[in-house]
C-alpha positions in Angstrom: 12.1 -39.4 112.8 14.8 -38.6 115.3 18.4 -38.2 114.2 19.4 -41.2 116.4 16.8 -43.4 114.9 17.7 -42.2 111.4 21.4 -43.0 111.8 20.5 -46.4 113.4 18.2 -47.2 110.5 20.7 -46.4 107.8 23.5 -48.4 109.6 21.2 -51.3 110.1 20.1 -51.4 106.5 23.6 -51.0 105.2 24.8 -53.9 107.3 21.8 -56.0 106.5 21.9 -55.4 102.7 25.7 -55.8 102.2 28.0 -53.3 100.5 28.8 -54.9 97.2 27.9 -52.8 94.1 29.3 -55.2 91.6 26.4 -57.6 91.4 24.9 -58.3 88.0 22.1 -55.8 87.3 18.8 -57.4 86.3 16.0 -55.7 84.4 14.4 -52.7 86.2 11.0 -54.4 86.4 12.5 -57.3 88.3 13.7 -57.5 91.9 17.4 -56.7 91.7 18.6 -58.0 95.1 17.2 -59.9 98.0 16.4 -57.1 100.3 15.3 -54.5 97.7 11.7 -54.3 98.9 12.6 -53.9 102.6 15.1 -51.2 101.7 12.6 -49.4 99.6 10.1 -49.5 102.5 12.6 -47.9 104.8 13.3 -45.2 102.2 9.6 -44.4 101.8 9.1 -44.4 105.6 12.0 -41.9 106.0 10.4 -39.7 103.3 7.0 -39.8 104.9 8.6 -38.6 108.2 10.4 -35.7 106.4 13.9 -37.1 107.0 15.4 -35.9 103.8 19.0 -37.0 104.4 18.0 -40.6 105.3 15.7 -40.7 102.3 18.5 -39.5 100.0 21.0 -42.0 101.4 18.6 -44.9 101.1 17.6 -44.1 97.5 21.3 -43.6 96.6 22.0 -47.1 97.9 19.0 -48.6 96.2 20.1 -47.1 92.9 23.7 -48.3 93.4 22.5 -51.9 94.1 19.8 -52.0 91.4 20.7 -49.5 88.7 17.0 -48.6 88.6 16.6 -45.0 87.5 13.5 -44.4 89.5 15.6 -44.7 92.7 18.1 -42.2 91.3 15.3 -39.8 90.4 13.8 -40.1 93.9 17.2 -39.3 95.4 17.6 -36.1 93.3 14.0 -35.0 93.7 14.3 -35.3 97.5 17.4 -33.0 97.4 15.4 -30.4 95.4 12.4 -30.7 97.7 14.5 -30.2 100.7 16.2 -27.1 99.2 19.6 -28.9 98.7 19.9 -27.5 95.2 23.7 -27.3 94.9 24.0 -30.8 96.2 21.3 -31.9 93.6 23.3 -30.3 90.8 26.5 -32.0 91.9 24.7 -35.3 91.9 23.2 -34.7 88.5 26.7 -34.0 87.1 28.0 -37.2 88.7 25.2 -39.3 87.1 25.6 -37.6 83.7 29.1 -39.0 83.6 27.7 -42.5 83.7 26.0 -42.0 80.3 27.5 -44.1 77.6 27.6 -41.2 75.0 28.5 -37.7 76.0 25.8 -36.5 73.5 23.1 -38.7 75.1 20.3 -36.8 76.8 18.8 -38.1 80.0 15.5 -36.2 80.0 14.8 -36.7 83.7 18.2 -35.5 84.8 17.9 -32.4 82.5 14.5 -31.6 84.0 15.9 -31.9 87.5 18.8 -29.7 86.6 16.5 -27.0 85.2 14.4 -27.2 88.4 17.4 -26.9 90.7 18.9 -24.0 88.7 15.6 -22.1 88.8 15.4 -22.6 92.5 18.8 -21.0 92.8 17.4 -18.1 90.7 19.9 -18.6 87.9 17.2 -17.9 85.4 19.3 -17.3 82.3 21.1 -20.5 82.8 17.9 -22.4 83.4 16.3 -20.8 80.3 19.2 -22.0 78.1 18.9 -25.5 79.5 15.2 -25.5 79.0 15.4 -24.2 75.4 17.9 -26.9 74.6 15.7 -29.6 76.1 12.6 -28.4 74.4 14.4 -28.8 71.0 15.2 -32.4 72.0 11.8 -33.6 73.4 9.3 -31.3 71.7 7.2 -32.1 74.7 4.5 -30.0 76.3 6.3 -30.2 79.7 9.4 -28.5 78.3 7.4 -25.8 76.5 5.7 -25.0 79.8 9.0 -24.9 81.6 10.4 -22.4 79.1 7.2 -20.3 79.5 7.5 -20.4 83.3 11.0 -18.9 83.1 9.9 -16.2 80.7 7.0 -15.4 83.0 9.4 -15.0 86.0 11.5 -12.6 83.8 8.4 -10.7 82.8 8.7 -11.5 79.1 5.1 -12.3 78.6 5.1 -12.5 74.8 7.7 -15.2 74.8 5.9 -17.0 77.6 2.7 -16.9 75.6 4.6 -18.3 72.5 5.8 -21.3 74.4 2.5 -21.9 76.1 0.9 -21.9 72.7 3.4 -24.5 71.6 2.5 -26.7 74.6 -1.2 -26.2 74.0 -1.0 -27.2 70.4 0.3 -30.6 71.5 -2.7 -31.8 73.6 -5.1 -28.8 74.0 -4.7 -29.1 77.8 -7.1 -26.7 79.5 -4.6 -25.9 82.3 -2.2 -24.6 79.7 -5.1 -22.7 78.0 -5.9 -21.1 81.4 -2.4 -19.8 81.7 -2.5 -18.4 78.2 -5.7 -16.7 78.8 -4.5 -15.0 82.0 -1.3 -13.8 80.3 -3.4 -12.4 77.4 -6.1 -10.8 79.7 -4.0 -9.6 82.6 -0.4 -9.2 81.5 -0.8 -8.2 77.8 -4.3 -6.5 78.1 -5.5 -8.4 75.0 -8.9 -9.2 76.6 -10.8 -9.9 73.4 -8.2 -12.4 72.3 -8.2 -14.1 75.7 -12.0 -14.6 75.5 -11.8 -15.7 71.9 -9.2 -18.4 72.8 -11.4 -19.9 75.5 -14.6 -19.7 73.4 -12.8 -21.6 70.6 -11.6 -24.2 73.0 -15.1 -24.7 74.4 -16.6 -25.1 71.0 -14.1 -27.7 70.0 -13.3 -29.5 73.3 -16.0 -28.8 75.8 -16.2 -26.8 78.9 -14.9 -27.9 82.3 -15.7 -26.0 85.4 -12.2 -24.5 85.5 -12.2 -23.1 82.0 -15.9 -22.1 82.1 -15.4 -20.2 85.3 -12.4 -18.4 83.9 -14.5 -17.3 80.9 -17.4 -16.3 83.2 -15.0 -14.1 85.2 -13.7 -12.4 82.0 -17.3 -11.8 80.9 -18.1 -10.4 84.3 -15.1 -8.0 84.0 -16.4 -6.6 80.8 -20.0 -6.6 82.0 -21.2 -9.1 79.3 -24.3 -10.4 81.0 -25.4 -12.5 78.0 -22.0 -14.2 77.9 -22.1 -14.9 81.7 -25.6 -16.4 81.4 -24.6 -18.6 78.5 -21.6 -20.0 80.5 -23.5 -20.4 83.8 -26.3 -22.2 82.0 -23.7 -24.6 80.6 -22.1 -25.0 84.0 -25.5 -25.9 85.5 -26.3 -28.3 82.8 -23.0 -30.1 83.3 -22.9 -30.1 87.1 -26.4 -29.4 88.4 -24.8 -27.5 91.2 -27.1 -25.2 93.2 -24.6 -22.3 93.3 -24.7 -22.0 89.5 -28.5 -22.0 89.5 -28.5 -19.2 92.1 -26.2 -17.2 89.8 -28.4 -17.8 86.8 -31.4 -16.6 88.8 -29.6 -13.4 89.9 -28.5 -12.7 86.3 -32.1 -13.1 84.9 -33.4 -10.9 87.7 -30.8 -8.3 86.9 -31.8 -8.3 83.3 -35.5 -8.3 84.3 -36.0 -11.2 81.9 -39.0 -12.9 83.6 -39.8 -15.2 80.7 -36.3 -16.7 80.5 -36.2 -17.0 84.2 -39.5 -18.9 84.3 -38.2 -21.2 81.5 -35.0 -21.9 83.4 -36.9 -22.7 86.6 -39.3 -24.9 84.8 -36.6 -26.9 83.1 -34.2 -27.1 86.1 -36.6 -27.5 89.0 -34.0 -25.7 91.0 -36.3 -23.3 92.9 -40.0 -24.2 92.8 -41.0 -21.6 95.4 -39.5 -18.9 93.3 -41.2 -20.3 90.2 -44.5 -20.1 92.0 -43.8 -16.5 92.8 -43.0 -15.8 89.2 -46.3 -17.5 88.1 -48.1 -15.3 90.7 -46.3 -12.2 89.4 -47.2 -13.0 85.8 -50.7 -14.1 86.8 -50.3 -17.5 85.3 -53.4 -18.9 87.0 -53.4 -22.5 86.1 -49.7 -23.1 86.9 -50.1 -21.4 90.3 -52.9 -23.8 91.0 -50.9 -26.9 90.0 -47.5 -25.9 91.5 -49.1 -24.5 94.7 -50.8 -27.9 95.3 -47.5 -29.7 94.6 -45.5 -27.5 97.0 -48.1 -27.8 99.7 -48.0 -31.6 99.4 -44.2 -31.6 99.5 -43.5 -29.0 102.1 -46.8 -28.6 104.1 -46.7 -24.8 104.1 -50.3 -23.6 103.9 -49.2 -20.5 102.0 -48.8 -22.7 98.9 -52.3 -24.1 99.2 -53.7 -20.7 99.8 -52.2 -19.3 96.6 -53.5 -22.3 94.8 -57.0 -21.6 96.0 -57.0 -17.9 95.2 -55.7 -18.4 91.7 -58.0 -21.3 91.1 -60.9 -18.9 91.7 -59.3 -15.9 89.9 -58.5 -18.0 86.9 -62.0 -19.6 86.6 -63.9 -18.8 83.4 -67.1 -19.1 85.4 -66.7 -17.8 88.9 -70.2 -18.9 89.7 -69.5 -22.6 89.0 -70.4 -24.4 92.3 -67.6 -27.0 91.8 -65.0 -24.2 91.6 -66.4 -22.4 94.6 -66.6 -25.6 96.6 -63.0 -26.6 95.7 -61.7 -23.1 96.6 -63.5 -22.9 99.9 -62.3 -26.3 101.0 -58.7 -25.3 100.4 -59.1 -22.0 102.2 -60.7 -23.7 105.2 -57.7 -26.0 105.4 -55.4 -23.0 105.1 -57.2 -21.1 107.9 -57.2 -24.1 110.2 -53.4 -24.3 109.8 -52.4 -20.6 109.6 -55.2 -18.2 110.4 -53.7 -15.7 108.0 -55.9 -12.6 107.5 -55.6 -12.6 103.7 -57.2 -16.1 103.5 -59.8 -15.3 106.2 -60.9 -12.3 104.2 -60.9 -14.2 100.9 -63.0 -17.0 102.3 -65.3 -14.5 103.9 -65.8 -12.5 100.7 -66.6 -15.7 98.8 -69.3 -16.6 101.3 -70.7 -13.0 101.2 -70.5 -12.4 97.4 -72.1 -15.7 96.4 -74.8 -15.4 99.1 -73.7 -18.7 100.6 -73.4 -17.6 104.2 -73.3 -13.8 104.6 -73.2 -13.8 108.4 -70.5 -16.5 108.5 -68.5 -14.7 105.8 -68.6 -11.4 107.8 -67.3 -13.4 110.8 -64.3 -14.5 108.8 -63.7 -10.9 107.6 -63.9 -9.6 111.2 -61.3 -12.1 112.2 -59.0 -10.7 109.5 -59.7 -7.1 110.7 -58.7 -8.0 114.2 -55.2 -8.7 112.7 -55.2 -5.7 110.3 -57.9 -3.3 111.4 -57.2 -0.6 108.8 -57.0 -2.8 105.7 -59.1 -1.2 103.0 -59.6 -4.6 101.3 -61.0 -6.2 104.5 -63.2 -3.1 105.1 -64.5 -3.4 101.6 -65.5 -7.0 102.2 -67.2 -6.0 105.5 -69.1 -3.2 103.7 -70.2 -5.7 101.1 -71.5 -7.9 103.8 -73.6 -5.1 105.2 -74.8 -4.4 101.7 -75.9 -8.1 101.3 -77.7 -7.8 104.6 -79.5 -4.6 103.4 -77.6 -2.4 106.0 -76.7 0.0 103.3 -75.9 3.1 105.4 -73.4 1.1 107.4 -72.0 -0.2 104.2 -71.7 3.3 102.7 -69.9 4.6 105.8 -67.3 1.8 105.5 -67.0 2.0 101.7 -66.2 5.7 101.8 -63.2 4.9 104.0 -62.2 2.3 101.5 -62.6 4.7 98.5 -60.5 7.3 100.3 -57.7 4.8 100.9 -57.8 3.0 97.5 -59.0 5.9 95.3 -62.0 6.2 93.1 -60.2 4.5 90.2 -60.4 1.1 91.8 -63.1 -0.6 89.6 -64.3 -3.2 92.2 -64.7 -0.5 94.9 -66.5 1.8 92.4 -68.9 -1.0 91.6 -69.6 -1.6 95.3 -70.1 2.2 95.9 -72.6 2.3 93.1 -74.5 -0.7 94.3 -74.6 0.6 97.9 -75.8 4.1 96.9 -78.5 2.5 94.7 -79.5 0.5 97.8 -79.9 3.6 99.8 -81.9 5.3 97.1 -84.3 2.4 97.2 -85.0 3.3 100.8 -83.1 0.5 102.5 -81.7 1.3 105.9 
């Protein structure tokens, strides 16, 4: 608002509203004079535009004509907000003279006086005022005001004492947070700070603010179990993905696969990771089920491929035609969509090993080898194909490369070597 407009507005309103201050004062919840609403709108408009002096003048006039304390309070608060602290103190002193009894305490005026005095950095004076007011009101707000002054003065034990007084009134978690910081940071009483918050959580629950504060303390002292407990609670309360990610990291750091799997199963927060955990722990049946679910949901052939492989690996009877047929159908779908060598080789090996289509199986294996020509696993499959065709010398040449790469300890390779050598001894080419 420009200065010209501001002065014009004030003059207009003063003329429009009249200057008499001797009208009978009605109750504060009733309209006090005809143009009160319009005058209040002008005051609020001036305030929204940051015109402090116009706002102050308008609220002063509103109070004079209505005797409503909310207008007086807005006037003084605007002075403090616009850094007119001495002016605010003078106005407070003027209004205190209006009190019927010199011992009467107007709590709002006293609070503003403390605030203005603190802004002027007259902390001792502000502290005496605050101590006097807290004795009168016994209110949490006053306890916090005294604590704030002691904090500024670096007298943390006294600040803590008054914050404890405020907290005991309503167990406000914001007050608790201030207490915990003083204990943890300023007084280095870390265990006590943690204990305060833990007790509050047991009795009153755990908001994000207070839980995160406790989690930060646990992190500081490297208490992973404490962090997990709090982040699990945070996730249960909010279902926020960021807390799930933290939980996963903590379980991974602890190398606690069982607990991580339980969390992932319960929360459903990361099914792809859960699938990988099932694969790592060789939980065949759950890989099959979850793999199919993820493939249906996301369309990634990797999931169907893993479902197929683990369906076969987990089968009690690997010669069951229904199992073999189911696995082969899945693998053919995967190959059509991705042409990944691992699935080409797996399908090829099944066709070879079960004598379903040795030649066709070797074709799949050769497709895999075009992508990874030195893979010992794919070479093993190809060698097995030659063995099935009775080409045992070719098979032996390949299987020796495989054995050199994987070592003689590999049981499946060893069984293939034995069978191939037996084949040669029987005079097959």
